[in-house]
C-alpha positions as CSV (number, residue, x, y, z in Angstrom):
1,M,266.6,-212.5,115.4
2,R,269.4,-212.9,113.0
3,A,267.1,-213.9,110.1
4,R,264.8,-211.0,110.8
5,L,267.7,-208.5,110.7
6,C,269.1,-210.0,107.6
7,S,265.9,-209.5,105.7
8,C,265.8,-205.8,106.8
9,L,269.4,-204.8,105.9
10,G,269.3,-201.3,104.4
11,S,265.8,-200.4,105.9
12,W,264.9,-198.4,109.0
13,G,263.4,-200.3,111.9
14,L,262.5,-200.1,115.5
15,L,265.1,-201.9,117.7
16,G,264.3,-202.9,121.3
17,L,267.0,-203.8,123.8
18,R,266.6,-206.1,126.7
19,R,268.2,-203.5,129.1
20,Q,268.4,-199.7,128.9
21,G,271.2,-198.7,126.6
22,Q,273.1,-195.5,126.0
23,F,270.3,-194.3,123.6
24,G,267.4,-195.7,125.5
25,R,265.6,-199.0,125.3
26,D,263.8,-198.6,122.0
27,F,265.0,-196.5,119.1
28,W,265.2,-196.3,115.3
29,F,268.0,-198.4,113.8
30,F,269.4,-198.9,110.3
31,P,271.2,-202.2,110.0
32,V,274.0,-202.5,107.5
33,A,276.1,-205.6,108.5
34,I,275.3,-208.9,110.2
35,R,278.2,-210.7,111.9
36,Q,278.1,-214.1,113.6
37,N,277.0,-212.7,117.0
38,S,276.2,-209.1,116.3
39,V,274.6,-206.5,114.0
40,T,276.2,-203.2,113.0
41,G,274.2,-200.2,111.8
42,Y,273.3,-196.5,112.3
43,I,271.1,-194.5,114.6
44,W,270.3,-190.8,114.4
45,V,271.5,-188.7,117.3
46,Y,271.3,-184.9,117.5
47,G,271.0,-184.6,113.7
48,R,273.9,-186.9,112.9
49,R,274.1,-190.5,112.2
50,Q,276.2,-192.6,114.6
51,R,277.5,-196.1,113.9
52,V,276.7,-198.7,116.6
53,R,277.0,-202.4,117.1
54,Y,274.8,-204.7,119.3
55,A,275.2,-208.3,120.2
56,F,272.1,-210.5,119.4
57,S,271.9,-211.3,123.1
58,Q,271.3,-207.6,123.8
59,I,268.3,-207.3,121.4
60,R,264.8,-207.9,122.6
61,N,263.0,-207.3,119.3
62,F,263.3,-205.6,115.9
63,V,260.5,-204.5,113.6
64,C,261.4,-203.5,110.0
65,F,259.7,-200.7,108.1
66,G,260.5,-200.9,104.4
């Protein structure tokens, strides 16, 4: 998962969580930073971007478009 997200830094992708999160289970995600155990990026909520961070253990899949 980490390698897949690293190759998609700065590109929009569809992020899938293992469990339902605050913004749903699947949503558009723009990764900007990879840490040892997590990824930080932006999602689009009500016309504004919001910064979020997810642990790799929370992520089910990620598909990059770009």
